[in-house]
Structure formats: C-alpha cells, structure tokens
N, CA, C and O atoms as a Tripos MOL2 file, in Angstrom:
@<TRIPOS>MOLECULE
protein
  252   251    63     0     0
PROTEIN
NO_CHARGES

@<TRIPOS>ATOM
      1 N          55.8250   -9.0550   99.9400 N.3       1 MET1
      2 CA         56.6880   -7.8300   99.3180 C.3       1 MET1
      3 C          55.5920   -7.8410   98.5540 C.2       1 MET1
      4 O          55.7190   -6.7610   97.9760 O.2       1 MET1
      5 N          54.7060   -8.2660   98.1930 N.am      2 GLY2
      6 CA         53.2900   -8.1050   97.2050 C.3       2 GLY2
      7 C          54.0820   -9.0680   95.5000 C.2       2 GLY2
      8 O          54.8570  -10.0150   95.3730 O.2       2 GLY2
      9 N          53.3920   -8.2220   94.5700 N.am      3 ILE3
     10 CA         53.7480   -9.3580   93.1330 C.3       3 ILE3
     11 C          55.4190   -8.8820   92.9220 C.2       3 ILE3
     12 O          55.8870   -7.8970   93.4950 O.2       3 ILE3
     13 N          56.0940   -9.6370   92.1330 N.am      4 LYS4
     14 CA         57.0360   -9.2850   92.1880 C.3       4 LYS4
     15 C          57.1920   -9.1720   90.3440 C.2       4 LYS4
     16 O          56.5940   -9.9590   89.6090 O.2       4 LYS4
     17 N          58.1230   -8.0240   89.8020 N.am      5 PRO5
     18 CA         58.0910   -8.2460   88.3800 C.3       5 PRO5
     19 C          58.7620   -9.2630   87.7100 C.2       5 PRO5
     20 O          59.5010   -9.9780   88.3860 O.2       5 PRO5
     21 N          58.6780   -9.4260   86.7810 N.am      6 SER6
     22 CA         57.9660  -10.4670   86.0000 C.3       6 SER6
     23 C          59.4400  -11.0410   85.3970 C.2       6 SER6
     24 O          59.5530  -12.2350   85.1240 O.2       6 SER6
     25 N          60.6960   -9.9750   85.1900 N.am      7 TYR7
     26 CA         62.1030  -10.2030   84.3810 C.3       7 TYR7
     27 C          62.4700  -11.4630   86.0800 C.2       7 TYR7
     28 O          63.0060  -12.5710   86.0520 O.2       7 TYR7
     29 N          61.9050  -10.6630   87.3790 N.am      8 ILE8
     30 CA         62.8380  -11.8140   88.5030 C.3       8 ILE8
     31 C          62.0530  -13.3270   88.2220 C.2       8 ILE8
     32 O          62.6990  -14.3450   88.4690 O.2       8 ILE8
     33 N          60.7290  -13.4390   87.7320 N.am      9 LYS9
     34 CA         60.2490  -14.5720   87.6320 C.3       9 LYS9
     35 C          60.9960  -15.1990   86.9110 C.2       9 LYS9
     36 O          61.6470  -16.1200   87.4040 O.2       9 LYS9
     37 N          61.1750  -14.7270   84.8700 N.am     10 THR10
     38 CA         61.7150  -15.5280   84.7160 C.3      10 THR10
     39 C          62.9760  -15.6830   84.5640 C.2      10 THR10
     40 O          63.4960  -16.2940   83.6300 O.2      10 THR10
     41 N          63.7040  -14.9930   85.7160 N.am     11 ILE11
     42 CA         65.0710  -15.2660   85.8040 C.3      11 ILE11
     43 C          64.9820  -16.4790   86.9180 C.2      11 ILE11
     44 O          65.6760  -17.4830   86.7570 O.2      11 ILE11
     45 N          64.1810  -16.3620   87.9530 N.am     12 GLY12
     46 CA         64.5890  -17.4480   89.0310 C.3      12 GLY12
     47 C          63.5510  -18.4330   88.2510 C.2      12 GLY12
     48 O          64.4520  -19.2450   88.0360 O.2      12 GLY12
     49 N          62.5990  -18.9500   87.7420 N.am     13 THR13
     50 CA         62.2580  -20.1220   87.2730 C.3      13 THR13
     51 C          62.9480  -20.4790   86.3340 C.2      13 THR13
     52 O          62.8710  -21.6920   86.1360 O.2      13 THR13
     53 N          63.9220  -19.6690   85.3280 N.am     14 ALA14
     54 CA         65.2700  -20.2380   85.1000 C.3      14 ALA14
     55 C          65.8910  -21.1650   85.1680 C.2      14 ALA14
     56 O          65.8400  -22.2750   84.6380 O.2      14 ALA14
     57 N          66.9610  -20.3610   86.3480 N.am     15 LEU15
     58 CA         67.5980  -20.3820   87.4450 C.3      15 LEU15
     59 C          67.0810  -21.9800   88.1400 C.2      15 LEU15
     60 O          67.9260  -22.8640   88.0020 O.2      15 LEU15
     61 N          66.1260  -22.2780   88.6650 N.am     16 LEU16
     62 CA         65.2540  -23.3750   89.2510 C.3      16 LEU16
     63 C          65.3020  -23.9850   88.0620 C.2      16 LEU16
     64 O          66.1880  -23.2840   87.5710 O.2      16 LEU16
     65 N          64.9780  -24.9060   87.0480 N.am     17 SER17
     66 CA         65.3000  -25.3330   85.8910 C.3      17 SER17
     67 C          66.2280  -26.1870   85.6900 C.2      17 SER17
     68 O          66.2770  -27.4170   85.6560 O.2      17 SER17
     69 N          67.2690  -24.9930   85.5050 N.am     18 THR18
     70 CA         69.1710  -25.3130   85.0030 C.3      18 THR18
     71 C          69.3440  -25.6490   86.2060 C.2      18 THR18
     72 O          68.7270  -26.7140   86.2090 O.2      18 THR18
     73 N          69.7170  -25.5260   87.1970 N.am     19 GLN19
     74 CA         70.1710  -25.3330   88.8250 C.3      19 GLN19
     75 C          69.7800  -25.6090   89.8140 C.2      19 GLN19
     76 O          70.2410  -25.3200   90.9180 O.2      19 GLN19
     77 N          68.6510  -26.3550   89.4870 N.am     20 LYS20
     78 CA         67.5730  -26.7050   91.3200 C.3      20 LYS20
     79 C          68.5750  -26.9460   92.1580 C.2      20 LYS20
     80 O          68.6610  -26.1490   93.0920 O.2      20 LYS20
     81 N          69.5850  -28.0510   92.0960 N.am     21 GLU21
     82 CA         70.1200  -28.5020   92.9380 C.3      21 GLU21
     83 C          71.5530  -27.9040   93.5810 C.2      21 GLU21
     84 O          72.2790  -28.6350   94.2550 O.2      21 GLU21
     85 N          71.8280  -26.7410   93.3520 N.am     22 HIS22
     86 CA         72.4440  -25.6520   93.6820 C.3      22 HIS22
     87 C          71.7720  -25.4260   94.7720 C.2      22 HIS22
     88 O          72.1540  -25.9410   95.8230 O.2      22 HIS22
     89 N          70.5190  -24.5240   94.7270 N.am     23 PHE23
     90 CA         69.6190  -23.7850   95.7050 C.3      23 PHE23
     91 C          69.2010  -24.3710   96.6790 C.2      23 PHE23
     92 O          68.9970  -25.5840   96.6150 O.2      23 PHE23
     93 N          68.9650  -23.6470   97.8390 N.am     24 SER24
     94 CA         68.2370  -24.2230   99.0540 C.3      24 SER24
     95 C          67.3770  -23.1250   99.6250 C.2      24 SER24
     96 O          67.3850  -21.9110   99.4190 O.2      24 SER24
     97 N          66.1300  -24.4010  100.9260 N.am     25 ASN25
     98 CA         65.7410  -23.2780  101.4770 C.3      25 ASN25
     99 C          66.3850  -21.9980  102.2850 C.2      25 ASN25
    100 O          65.7500  -21.0580  102.7650 O.2      25 ASN25
    101 N          67.6770  -22.1820  102.3110 N.am     26 ASN26
    102 CA         68.3150  -20.5500  103.0250 C.3      26 ASN26
    103 C          68.7900  -19.7670  102.4100 C.2      26 ASN26
    104 O          69.7560  -20.1510  101.7520 O.2      26 ASN26
    105 N          68.4400  -18.4740  102.3030 N.am     27 PHE27
    106 CA         68.4700  -17.1310  101.6320 C.3      27 PHE27
    107 C          69.4640  -17.0500  101.4250 C.2      27 PHE27
    108 O          69.7810  -17.0700  100.2350 O.2      27 PHE27
    109 N          70.4380  -16.9250  102.3730 N.am     28 ASP28
    110 CA         71.8130  -16.8010  102.3700 C.3      28 ASP28
    111 C          72.8450  -17.1050  101.2790 C.2      28 ASP28
    112 O          73.4940  -16.4170  100.4910 O.2      28 ASP28
    113 N          72.7110  -18.7230  101.6150 N.am     29 ALA29
    114 CA         73.1890  -19.3610  100.3900 C.3      29 ALA29
    115 C          72.9350  -19.2440   99.4210 C.2      29 ALA29
    116 O          73.7780  -19.2540   98.5240 O.2      29 ALA29
    117 N          71.5420  -19.0710   99.2000 N.am     30 ASN30
    118 CA         70.5740  -18.7660   97.1090 C.3      30 ASN30
    119 C          71.3070  -17.6120   96.7660 C.2      30 ASN30
    120 O          71.6560  -17.3000   95.6280 O.2      30 ASN30
    121 N          71.6330  -16.6780   98.3410 N.am     31 LYS31
    122 CA         72.5870  -15.2090   97.7260 C.3      31 LYS31
    123 C          74.0870  -15.1840   96.5960 C.2      31 LYS31
    124 O          74.5510  -14.5890   95.6230 O.2      31 LYS31
    125 N          74.3570  -16.2330   97.5070 N.am     32 GLN32
    126 CA         76.3560  -16.6290   97.1200 C.3      32 GLN32
    127 C          76.1920  -17.2400   95.9960 C.2      32 GLN32
    128 O          76.6040  -16.7120   94.9630 O.2      32 GLN32
    129 N          75.4490  -18.6850   95.9720 N.am     33 GLN33
    130 CA         75.6760  -19.6680   94.6850 C.3      33 GLN33
    131 C          74.5680  -18.5180   93.5970 C.2      33 GLN33
    132 O          74.7210  -18.6790   92.3860 O.2      33 GLN33
    133 N          73.5790  -17.4890   94.0220 N.am     34 LEU34
    134 CA         72.8590  -16.5600   92.3000 C.3      34 LEU34
    135 C          74.3030  -15.6000   92.2150 C.2      34 LEU34
    136 O          74.3320  -15.0360   91.1210 O.2      34 LEU34
    137 N          75.3850  -15.2950   92.9830 N.am     35 ALA35
    138 CA         76.7110  -14.0120   92.4720 C.3      35 ALA35
    139 C          77.2160  -15.3640   91.4690 C.2      35 ALA35
    140 O          77.1870  -15.0820   90.2710 O.2      35 ALA35
    141 N          77.6100  -16.5910   91.7470 N.am     36 SER36
    142 CA         78.3060  -16.9240   91.3770 C.3      36 SER36
    143 C          77.8440  -17.9220   90.1260 C.2      36 SER36
    144 O          78.5720  -18.5710   89.3750 O.2      36 SER36
    145 N          76.9970  -17.8660   90.1410 N.am     37 SER37
    146 CA         76.4800  -18.3450   88.5180 C.3      37 SER37
    147 C          75.8110  -17.5780   87.9280 C.2      37 SER37
    148 O          75.7010  -17.8940   86.7430 O.2      37 SER37
    149 N          75.2080  -16.5420   88.2500 N.am     38 VAL38
    150 CA         74.6250  -15.3520   87.3610 C.3      38 VAL38
    151 C          75.2350  -13.6520   87.2990 C.2      38 VAL38
    152 O          75.0650  -13.1120   88.3920 O.2      38 VAL38
    153 N          75.6990  -13.0000   86.5660 N.am     39 SER39
    154 CA         76.1150  -12.0490   86.5460 C.3      39 SER39
    155 C          75.0970  -10.7830   87.0400 C.2      39 SER39
    156 O          74.7040  -10.0510   86.1320 O.2      39 SER39
    157 N          74.6810  -10.5020   88.3120 N.am     40 VAL40
    158 CA         73.2750   -9.3440   88.6250 C.3      40 VAL40
    159 C          74.4370   -8.5270   89.1520 C.2      40 VAL40
    160 O          75.2380   -9.0300   89.9400 O.2      40 VAL40
    161 N          74.5940   -6.7050   88.5400 N.am     41 ASP41
    162 CA         75.0060   -5.8730   88.9080 C.3      41 ASP41
    163 C          74.6190   -5.3330   89.9340 C.2      41 ASP41
    164 O          75.4450   -4.8360   90.7000 O.2      41 ASP41
    165 N          72.9570   -5.2860   90.2660 N.am     42 SER42
    166 CA         72.8370   -4.4140   91.3250 C.3      42 SER42
    167 C          72.1530   -5.6050   92.3670 C.2      42 SER42
    168 O          71.3780   -6.5350   92.1450 O.2      42 SER42
    169 N          72.8590   -5.0830   93.6660 N.am     43 LYS43
    170 CA         72.5100   -6.0110   95.1120 C.3      43 LYS43
    171 C          70.3830   -5.9150   95.3390 C.2      43 LYS43
    172 O          69.6600   -6.6550   96.0060 O.2      43 LYS43
    173 N          70.1050   -5.0120   94.6880 N.am     44 ARG44
    174 CA         68.3510   -5.2560   94.9700 C.3      44 ARG44
    175 C          68.1580   -6.4630   94.4890 C.2      44 ARG44
    176 O          67.9680   -7.4720   95.1690 O.2      44 ARG44
    177 N          68.2150   -6.3750   92.8780 N.am     45 VAL45
    178 CA         68.1620   -7.6540   92.6240 C.3      45 VAL45
    179 C          68.4130   -8.4400   92.2950 C.2      45 VAL45
    180 O          67.8610   -9.1490   91.4540 O.2      45 VAL45
    181 N          69.4750   -8.5950   92.9350 N.am     46 ARG46
    182 CA         70.0850  -10.2360   93.1880 C.3      46 ARG46
    183 C          69.5220  -10.6240   94.3170 C.2      46 ARG46
    184 O          69.3080  -11.8250   94.4850 O.2      46 ARG46
    185 N          69.0590   -9.3580   95.6410 N.am     47 ASN47
    186 CA         68.4890  -10.0970   96.3220 C.3      47 ASN47
    187 C          67.2040  -10.3020   96.7290 C.2      47 ASN47
    188 O          66.8380  -10.6500   97.8520 O.2      47 ASN47
    189 N          66.4100  -10.0270   95.5880 N.am     48 ARG48
    190 CA         64.9270  -10.2600   94.8360 C.3      48 ARG48
    191 C          64.9470  -11.5530   94.6800 C.2      48 ARG48
    192 O          64.2730  -12.3630   95.3170 O.2      48 ARG48
    193 N          65.9060  -11.8330   93.6260 N.am     49 ILE49
    194 CA         65.8010  -13.2890   92.8950 C.3      49 ILE49
    195 C          66.0940  -14.3330   93.8730 C.2      49 ILE49
    196 O          65.5150  -15.4100   94.0130 O.2      49 ILE49
    197 N          67.2160  -13.7880   94.6210 N.am     50 ALA50
    198 CA         67.3580  -14.6530   95.5290 C.3      50 ALA50
    199 C          65.9910  -15.3900   96.7790 C.2      50 ALA50
    200 O          65.7750  -16.4930   97.2830 O.2      50 ALA50
    201 N          65.3960  -14.1110   96.8250 N.am     51 GLY51
    202 CA         63.9280  -14.3240   97.6440 C.3      51 GLY51
    203 C          62.7030  -15.5680   97.1050 C.2      51 GLY51
    204 O          62.0530  -16.5800   97.3680 O.2      51 GLY51
    205 N          63.1500  -14.2120   95.8890 N.am     52 TYR52
    206 CA         62.0900  -15.5300   94.7460 C.3      52 TYR52
    207 C          62.0800  -16.9800   94.7500 C.2      52 TYR52
    208 O          61.1340  -17.7670   94.7510 O.2      52 TYR52
    209 N          64.0750  -17.2750   94.7530 N.am     53 ILE53
    210 CA         63.9040  -18.8110   94.3370 C.3      53 ILE53
    211 C          63.6160  -19.5240   95.6360 C.2      53 ILE53
    212 O          62.9490  -20.5380   95.8430 O.2      53 ILE53
    213 N          64.4770  -18.5190   96.6940 N.am     54 THR54
    214 CA         63.9090  -19.3020   98.2500 C.3      54 THR54
    215 C          62.5940  -19.6170   98.1090 C.2      54 THR54
    216 O          62.3080  -20.8130   98.1640 O.2      54 THR54
    217 N          61.5530  -18.6620   97.9070 N.am     55 ARG55
    218 CA         60.0760  -18.9850   98.4320 C.3      55 ARG55
    219 C          59.7000  -20.2040   97.5470 C.2      55 ARG55
    220 O          59.3260  -21.2600   98.0570 O.2      55 ARG55
    221 N          59.8280  -19.9930   95.9670 N.am     56 LYS56
    222 CA         59.8490  -20.9300   95.3780 C.3      56 LYS56
    223 C          59.7800  -22.2760   96.0310 C.2      56 LYS56
    224 O          58.6970  -22.8500   96.1420 O.2      56 LYS56
    225 N          61.0710  -22.8820   96.5370 N.am     57 ILE57
    226 CA         61.8840  -23.7920   97.7100 C.3      57 ILE57
    227 C          60.6930  -23.7190   98.5530 C.2      57 ILE57
    228 O          59.7020  -24.3340   98.1600 O.2      57 ILE57
    229 N          60.6400  -23.1780   99.4620 N.am     58 ASN58
    230 CA         59.8540  -23.4800  100.4410 C.3      58 ASN58
    231 C          58.5990  -23.7290  100.4680 C.2      58 ASN58
    232 O          58.1160  -24.5440  101.2540 O.2      58 ASN58
    233 N          57.7760  -22.9280   99.4450 N.am     59 THR59
    234 CA         56.6090  -23.4070   99.2550 C.3      59 THR59
    235 C          55.9840  -24.9380   98.2230 C.2      59 THR59
    236 O          54.8080  -25.2850   98.1110 O.2      59 THR59
    237 N          57.3420  -25.6790   97.5270 N.am     60 LYS60
    238 CA         57.2980  -26.3760   96.8660 C.3      60 LYS60
    239 C          56.9570  -26.1810   95.0610 C.2      60 LYS60
    240 O          57.1460  -27.0410   94.2010 O.2      60 LYS60
    241 N          56.4990  -25.0030   94.8930 N.am     61 ARG61
    242 CA         55.9270  -24.7190   94.1910 C.3      61 ARG61
    243 C          56.7980  -24.2020   92.2190 C.2      61 ARG61
    244 O          56.4260  -23.4220   91.3430 O.2      61 ARG61
    245 N          57.8630  -25.0370   92.3280 N.am     62 HIS62
    246 CA         58.7910  -24.9130   91.4640 C.3      62 HIS62
    247 C          58.8290  -26.1270   90.5130 C.2      62 HIS62
    248 O          58.5740  -27.2190   91.0220 O.2      62 HIS62
    249 N          59.0740  -26.0830   89.3840 N.am     63 PRO63
    250 CA         58.7320  -27.0720   88.1630 C.3      63 PRO63
    251 C          60.0760  -28.5550   88.7710 C.2      63 PRO63
    252 O          60.1910  -29.5900   88.1150 O.2      63 PRO63
@<TRIPOS>BOND
     1     1     2 1
     2     2     3 1
     3     3     4 2
     4     3     5 am
     5     5     6 1
     6     6     7 1
     7     7     8 2
     8     7     9 am
     9     9    10 1
    10    10    11 1
    11    11    12 2
    12    11    13 am
    13    13    14 1
    14    14    15 1
    15    15    16 2
    16    15    17 am
    17    17    18 1
    18    18    19 1
    19    19    20 2
    20    19    21 am
    21    21    22 1
    22    22    23 1
    23    23    24 2
    24    23    25 am
    25    25    26 1
    26    26    27 1
    27    27    28 2
    28    27    29 am
    29    29    30 1
    30    30    31 1
    31    31    32 2
    32    31    33 am
    33    33    34 1
    34    34    35 1
    35    35    36 2
    36    35    37 am
    37    37    38 1
    38    38    39 1
    39    39    40 2
    40    39    41 am
    41    41    42 1
    42    42    43 1
    43    43    44 2
    44    43    45 am
    45    45    46 1
    46    46    47 1
    47    47    48 2
    48    47    49 am
    49    49    50 1
    50    50    51 1
    51    51    52 2
    52    51    53 am
    53    53    54 1
    54    54    55 1
    55    55    56 2
    56    55    57 am
    57    57    58 1
    58    58    59 1
    59    59    60 2
    60    59    61 am
    61    61    62 1
    62    62    63 1
    63    63    64 2
    64    63    65 am
    65    65    66 1
    66    66    67 1
    67    67    68 2
    68    67    69 am
    69    69    70 1
    70    70    71 1
    71    71    72 2
    72    71    73 am
    73    73    74 1
    74    74    75 1
    75    75    76 2
    76    75    77 am
    77    77    78 1
    78    78    79 1
    79    79    80 2
    80    79    81 am
    81    81    82 1
    82    82    83 1
    83    83    84 2
    84    83    85 am
    85    85    86 1
    86    86    87 1
    87    87    88 2
    88    87    89 am
    89    89    90 1
    90    90    91 1
    91    91    92 2
    92    91    93 am
    93    93    94 1
    94    94    95 1
    95    95    96 2
    96    95    97 am
    97    97    98 1
    98    98    99 1
    99    99   100 2
   100    99   101 am
   101   101   102 1
   102   102   103 1
   103   103   104 2
   104   103   105 am
   105   105   106 1
   106   106   107 1
   107   107   108 2
   108   107   109 am
   109   109   110 1
   110   110   111 1
   111   111   112 2
   112   111   113 am
   113   113   114 1
   114   114   115 1
   115   115   116 2
   116   115   117 am
   117   117   118 1
   118   118   119 1
   119   119   120 2
   120   119   121 am
   121   121   122 1
   122   122   123 1
   123   123   124 2
   124   123   125 am
   125   125   126 1
   126   126   127 1
   127   127   128 2
   128   127   129 am
   129   129   130 1
   130   130   131 1
   131   131   132 2
   132   131   133 am
   133   133   134 1
   134   134   135 1
   135   135   136 2
   136   135   137 am
   137   137   138 1
   138   138   139 1
   139   139   140 2
   140   139   141 am
   141   141   142 1
   142   142   143 1
   143   143   144 2
   144   143   145 am
   145   145   146 1
   146   146   147 1
   147   147   148 2
   148   147   149 am
   149   149   150 1
   150   150   151 1
   151   151   152 2
   152   151   153 am
   153   153   154 1
   154   154   155 1
   155   155   156 2
   156   155   157 am
   157   157   158 1
   158   158   159 1
   159   159   160 2
   160   159   161 am
   161   161   162 1
   162   162   163 1
   163   163   164 2
   164   163   165 am
   165   165   166 1
   166   166   167 1
   167   167   168 2
   168   167   169 am
   169   169   170 1
   170   170   171 1
   171   171   172 2
   172   171   173 am
   173   173   174 1
   174   174   175 1
   175   175   176 2
   176   175   177 am
   177   177   178 1
   178   178   179 1
   179   179   180 2
   180   179   181 am
   181   181   182 1
   182   182   183 1
   183   183   184 2
   184   183   185 am
   185   185   186 1
   186   186   187 1
   187   187   188 2
   188   187   189 am
   189   189   190 1
   190   190   191 1
   191   191   192 2
   192   191   193 am
   193   193   194 1
   194   194   195 1
   195   195   196 2
   196   195   197 am
   197   197   198 1
   198   198   199 1
   199   199   200 2
   200   199   201 am
   201   201   202 1
   202   202   203 1
   203   203   204 2
   204   203   205 am
   205   205   206 1
   206   206   207 1
   207   207   208 2
   208   207   209 am
   209   209   210 1
   210   210   211 1
   211   211   212 2
   212   211   213 am
   213   213   214 1
   214   214   215 1
   215   215   216 2
   216   215   217 am
   217   217   218 1
   218   218   219 1
   219   219   220 2
   220   219   221 am
   221   221   222 1
   222   222   223 1
   223   223   224 2
   224   223   225 am
   225   225   226 1
   226   226   227 1
   227   227   228 2
   228   227   229 am
   229   229   230 1
   230   230   231 1
   231   231   232 2
   232   231   233 am
   233   233   234 1
   234   234   235 1
   235   235   236 2
   236   235   237 am
   237   237   238 1
   238   238   239 1
   239   239   240 2
   240   239   241 am
   241   241   242 1
   242   242   243 1
   243   243   244 2
   244   243   245 am
   245   245   246 1
   246   246   247 1
   247   247   248 2
   248   247   249 am
   249   249   250 1
   250   250   251 1
   251   251   252 2
@<TRIPOS>SUBSTRUCTURE
     1 MET1         2 RESIDUE 1 A MET
     2 GLY2         6 RESIDUE 1 A GLY
     3 ILE3        10 RESIDUE 1 A ILE
     4 LYS4        14 RESIDUE 1 A LYS
     5 PRO5        18 RESIDUE 1 A PRO
     6 SER6        22 RESIDUE 1 A SER
     7 TYR7        26 RESIDUE 1 A TYR
     8 ILE8        30 RESIDUE 1 A ILE
     9 LYS9        34 RESIDUE 1 A LYS
    10 THR10       38 RESIDUE 1 A THR
    11 ILE11       42 RESIDUE 1 A ILE
    12 GLY12       46 RESIDUE 1 A GLY
    13 THR13       50 RESIDUE 1 A THR
    14 ALA14       54 RESIDUE 1 A ALA
    15 LEU15       58 RESIDUE 1 A LEU
    16 LEU16       62 RESIDUE 1 A LEU
    17 SER17       66 RESIDUE 1 A SER
    18 THR18       70 RESIDUE 1 A THR
    19 GLN19       74 RESIDUE 1 A GLN
    20 LYS20       78 RESIDUE 1 A LYS
    21 GLU21       82 RESIDUE 1 A GLU
    22 HIS22       86 RESIDUE 1 A HIS
    23 PHE23       90 RESIDUE 1 A PHE
    24 SER24       94 RESIDUE 1 A SER
    25 ASN25       98 RESIDUE 1 A ASN
    26 ASN26      102 RESIDUE 1 A ASN
    27 PHE27      106 RESIDUE 1 A PHE
    28 ASP28      110 RESIDUE 1 A ASP
    29 ALA29      114 RESIDUE 1 A ALA
    30 ASN30      118 RESIDUE 1 A ASN
    31 LYS31      122 RESIDUE 1 A LYS
    32 GLN32      126 RESIDUE 1 A GLN
    33 GLN33      130 RESIDUE 1 A GLN
    34 LEU34      134 RESIDUE 1 A LEU
    35 ALA35      138 RESIDUE 1 A ALA
    36 SER36      142 RESIDUE 1 A SER
    37 SER37      146 RESIDUE 1 A SER
    38 VAL38      150 RESIDUE 1 A VAL
    39 SER39      154 RESIDUE 1 A SER
    40 VAL40      158 RESIDUE 1 A VAL
    41 ASP41      162 RESIDUE 1 A ASP
    42 SER42      166 RESIDUE 1 A SER
    43 LYS43      170 RESIDUE 1 A LYS
    44 ARG44      174 RESIDUE 1 A ARG
    45 VAL45      178 RESIDUE 1 A VAL
    46 ARG46      182 RESIDUE 1 A ARG
    47 ASN47      186 RESIDUE 1 A ASN
    48 ARG48      190 RESIDUE 1 A ARG
    49 ILE49      194 RESIDUE 1 A ILE
    50 ALA50      198 RESIDUE 1 A ALA
    51 GLY51      202 RESIDUE 1 A GLY
    52 TYR52      206 RESIDUE 1 A TYR
    53 ILE53      210 RESIDUE 1 A ILE
    54 THR54      214 RESIDUE 1 A THR
    55 ARG55      218 RESIDUE 1 A ARG
    56 LYS56      222 RESIDUE 1 A LYS
    57 ILE57      226 RESIDUE 1 A ILE
    58 ASN58      230 RESIDUE 1 A ASN
    59 THR59      234 RESIDUE 1 A THR
    60 LYS60      238 RESIDUE 1 A LYS
    61 ARG61      242 RESIDUE 1 A ARG
    62 HIS62      246 RESIDUE 1 A HIS
    63 PRO63      250 RESIDUE 1 A PRO
C-alpha cells in the first residue's frame, strides 16, 4: 500500500514496545486488540495501525 504516515508508525511502534505479547500475526485479532487498548475513532486509521503491527510481526522488524 505504500509508505505509511508517521503517526501510524509512531502509534504502532509504541504499542509494539509496550504490549508486544498481546499482538500476533493475525490481522483480525490485532484489530480487536487495538480497539480494546487504544481509542481510535476512525475505522480506517485503526485498520492501518493493525496492518502496520501485523506486517512488523510477520517480518520480525519490531524491537
């Protein structure tokens, strides 16, 4: 989908560094976890953050 905006990366990396054990390589599970841990009003932004986290976990590029 291209380069993600910086706010998506900032929120995604912050969540991975603090709650890494709650996320998995499943996009739908990450959406549910994200909805319960962070208040994101927009469905589109929530999906982008969940996709970013899923991609980081699948490629093992998280700290």
